[in-house]
Structures are given as structure tokens and as C-alpha cells.
C-alpha positions in Angstrom: -19.8 8.2 72.0 -21.8 11.2 70.5 -18.2 11.8 68.0 -18.6 8.8 66.7 -22.0 9.5 65.8 -21.3 12.9 64.2 -18.7 11.1 62.4 -21.0 8.7 60.8 -24.4 11.0 60.3 -21.5 12.8 57.7 -21.8 9.9 55.8 -25.1 9.9 55.1 -24.9 12.8 53.2 -21.1 13.0 52.2 -18.1 10.3 50.6 -15.5 10.1 52.2 -13.8 9.1 48.9 -14.0 5.3 49.1 -17.7 5.8 47.4 -21.7 6.7 47.6 -22.4 8.4 50.7 -25.4 6.9 51.9 -28.4 9.3 50.6 -26.4 9.2 46.9 -26.6 5.8 47.3 -30.2 5.2 48.0 -31.2 8.0 45.4 -28.6 6.5 43.1 -30.4 3.0 43.4 -33.8 4.1 43.3 -33.4 6.7 40.1 -32.1 3.6 38.0 -34.3 1.1 39.2 -37.5 3.4 39.0 -35.9 3.9 34.8 -35.4 0.8 33.7 -38.5 -0.2 35.3 -40.4 2.4 33.7 -38.5 1.9 30.2 -39.3 -2.0 30.6 -43.0 -2.1 32.0 -44.7 0.0 28.7 -44.1 -3.1 26.8 -44.8 -5.5 28.9 -48.0 -3.3 29.8 -48.8 -4.0 26.0 -48.5 -7.3 25.9 -49.7 -8.1 29.3 -53.4 -7.0 27.9 -52.5 -8.2 24.6 -55.7 -10.7 22.9 -52.0 -12.9 22.0 -51.9 -15.6 24.1 -48.5 -16.6 23.7 -47.4 -12.6 24.8 -49.8 -12.2 27.2 -49.3 -15.6 29.7 -45.6 -15.1 30.3 -46.2 -11.3 30.7 -49.0 -12.3 33.7 -46.3 -15.6 34.9 -43.8 -13.3 35.6 -46.2 -10.5 37.2 -47.5 -13.6 38.9 -44.1 -14.5 40.4 -42.6 -11.4 41.7 -45.9 -9.8 43.0 -46.4 -13.1 44.7 -42.8 -12.9 46.3 -40.7 -10.8 48.9 -39.1 -8.6 47.6 -36.3 -9.7 50.2 -36.6 -13.1 49.1 -35.7 -12.3 45.2 -32.5 -10.2 46.5 -31.2 -13.1 48.1 -31.8 -15.4 45.4 -30.4 -12.4 43.1 -27.2 -11.8 45.7 -26.6 -15.6 46.3 -28.9 -18.0 44.6 -27.8 -17.6 40.8 -24.3 -17.1 41.7 -24.6 -20.7 43.3 -25.1 -21.9 39.7 -22.7 -24.0 37.7 -23.9 -22.1 34.3 -23.6 -18.0 35.9 -20.0 -19.6 37.1 -19.0 -20.8 33.7 -19.7 -17.4 31.7 -17.3 -14.4 32.5 -19.7 -11.9 31.9 -22.1 -13.2 33.8 -19.9 -14.2 37.2 -18.7 -10.8 36.9 -22.4 -9.4 36.8 -22.9 -11.6 39.5 -19.9 -11.0 41.7 -20.8 -7.2 42.1 -22.8 -6.8 44.8 -24.9 -3.3 43.9 -25.7 -5.1 40.4 -27.8 -8.2 42.2 -29.5 -5.2 44.2 -30.5 -3.0 40.7 -31.6 -6.4 39.2 -34.0 -7.5 42.0 -35.5 -4.1 42.3 -35.6 -3.6 39.0 -37.3 -6.7 38.1 -39.5 -6.2 41.2 -40.8 -3.0 40.1 -41.3 -3.8 36.8 -43.9 -6.0 37.8 -46.4 -3.9 40.1 -45.9 -1.3 36.9 -46.7 -3.5 34.5 -49.7 -4.2 36.2 -50.8 -0.5 36.9 -50.2 0.7 33.3 -52.2 -2.7 32.4 -54.9 -1.6 34.6 -55.0 1.9 33.1 -55.1 0.7 29.9 -58.1 -1.4 30.6 -59.5 1.5 31.3 -59.1 3.9 28.9 -62.7 4.6 27.4 -63.8 2.4 24.0 -64.9 6.2 22.7 -61.0 7.7 22.6 -59.9 4.4 21.2 -62.8 4.6 18.3 -62.2 9.0 17.7 -58.2 7.4 17.3 -58.5 5.0 14.9 -61.6 7.5 13.1 -57.8 9.8 12.6 -56.4 7.1 11.1 -54.4 5.9 14.2 -54.5 1.9 14.1 -51.3 -0.5 15.6 -48.2 0.8 16.8 -48.8 4.2 16.1 -52.5 4.3 18.3 -50.4 2.5 21.0 -47.7 5.3 20.7 -49.6 8.2 20.4 -52.9 7.5 22.7 -53.0 4.1 24.7 -49.6 4.8 26.1 -49.7 8.6 26.9 -53.4 7.9 28.3 -52.6 5.4 30.4 -49.6 6.7 31.8 -51.4 9.9 33.1 -54.4 7.9 34.2 -52.0 5.8 36.9 -50.0 8.6 38.2 -51.5 8.2 41.6 -51.0 4.3 41.9 -47.3 4.8 40.1 -46.8 7.3 42.8 -47.5 4.9 45.4 -45.3 2.4 43.7 -42.3 4.6 43.4 -42.6 5.8 47.5 -42.6 2.0 48.0 -40.0 1.4 45.9 -37.8 4.6 47.4 -38.5 2.5 51.1 -37.2 -0.9 49.8 -34.1 -0.2 48.8 -33.2 -0.4 52.6 -32.8 -3.8 51.6 -29.6 -3.1 50.1 -27.5 -3.6 52.9 -28.3 -7.3 52.8 -26.2 -7.6 49.8 -23.3 -5.0 51.7 -24.7 -2.2 49.7 -23.5 1.4 51.6 -27.3 2.2 51.7 -28.5 5.0 54.2 -29.4 1.9 56.0 -25.9 0.6 55.9 -25.0 3.9 57.3 -27.4 4.0 60.0 -26.4 -0.3 61.3 -22.4 0.9 61.1 -23.6 4.0 63.5 -25.6 2.1 65.7 -23.2 -0.8 66.1 -20.0 1.4 66.3 -22.4 4.0 69.0 -24.7 1.8 70.5 -27.1 5.9 70.4 -29.6 3.6 68.4 -32.4 6.5 68.3 -30.0 8.8 67.0 -28.9 6.6 64.4 -31.6 5.3 62.6 -33.9 8.4 63.9 -32.0 10.3 60.7 -32.4 7.2 58.9 -35.9 7.4 58.9 -35.9 11.3 58.5 -34.3 10.6 55.1 -36.6 8.6 54.0 -39.3 10.4 55.3 -38.0 13.9 53.3 -37.6 11.8 50.1 -41.0 10.8 50.0 -42.6 13.8 51.1 -40.6 15.2 48.2 -42.2 12.8 45.9 -45.5 13.2 47.0 -44.9 17.3 46.1 -43.9 16.1 42.9 -46.4 14.0 41.9 -49.3 16.2 43.2 -47.7 18.8 40.9 -47.6 16.1 37.4 -51.5 15.1 38.5 -52.7 18.6 38.9 -51.1 19.2 35.4 -51.7 16.1 33.6 -54.8 14.6 34.7 -56.9 18.3 34.7 -58.9 16.8 31.8 -60.5 14.0 34.0 -61.9 16.9 35.7 -62.4 19.9 34.2 -65.0 21.9 36.4 -61.7 22.2 38.6 -59.6 25.3 37.7 
């Protein structure tokens, strides 16, 4: 059994040639879902705080639905629920997309993290001091230029602590990928446990890997906060 556990232990870190290792798959899911969720959330956050109801209300409904339902259910709907619809199976592109477990997992992760990130950025936009807005307008900034050069940069800086928590939660949420048979860290741990019955060792290695990744994220965001949020507390070096 020890030899079997060692064999599976390599799958956490090294690929056997048939695909990504468990660690690499987890990192790939996390990075891609984070980047796509971030890019989608920026314009949606601006729409979320818009005074125009036709822009604000659809985004508000989207964030309400995805923040009000478990990610596990969202993943199951993307993985099995949508493919049961005839309209999905009738279109070749949709049929091919939803046949792939990795695509379904990524879609659920992106939609979920985007919903939380929209609300984080929207809250940061609302907390931008009115004086900063007036100063920017006095320099001639308005419309999209005001959003691009003041609102979004200021919101991103102010939302770093909350956004770091969201990313750590998203890193942990990638462990649900095993539901769609995606070979991430947890899937490798479950396979190792099933083959060796060494539950503590199999899941202990997985827990340590997630913990190390989380600590690395915390460290990166602490450095970012010291650099980009220093203006909020100028008395500290």
C-alpha cells in the first residue's frame, strides 16, 4: 500500500503523460477562472452601480442568483443539467462545449467568482470619496475616461483585502471539480485513498498543498496591499 500511495503521490505534482498533474490542474482552473471572472466583473461592476435601471437590474439579478445558490449545484447544472436541454444538444458548438467536463467546470467557476467579484468592486466604487470624483471632473475627466482612469483603479486598490479572500475561497472551491471527474488535487487524493485506504495520508497531502497555495496567495496580496494601499494610511511607512 505504501508503494501505491507513493505512486499516487507523484500524480499530485507530476503528470503521467495523459494530462496535467493534480496540482497543475488545480492551478490552471484557479488562474483561468480568476482572470476570466476579473475581466467580466469590471464592466459588470460599473453596470451594477449605474443609475440606469436597464443596466443595473440584470446584473443585480445575476449576482443574486449566483451568490444565493451553492456552487456545487451550479456545477451540477452546468455539467449535467444544461446538456439535458434539447436546444443545447441540437447545436454542434454547444453540444461539443458541454460534453467536455473541464469546460463545464470552468464555466461554473467563472460565473460564480464573477458574481462575488462584481459585488466587491461595486461596493468599492460606492466608497470612492466624492472629493476624488470632483477633482477628476475638474481636470476634464468624464464618461468612460473617468471610469477608466479613476473609478476602476481606485476601486481595485480599495477592494484588495476583500478580493484576496474571494480568491482564496475560489482556490478551495476548485476542489469541487472532482464532481465532474476533473483530475485536480482532490480527485487524485480520492483515487489514492480508494487504492490504498490510507485516508489520513492521502487527504493530508491534499490539505497541505491547498494550505501552501493559500499562504502564497495571502503573501502576494499582503505585498500588493502595502504597495497600492499605502495612500489610505500615509502615516505608516
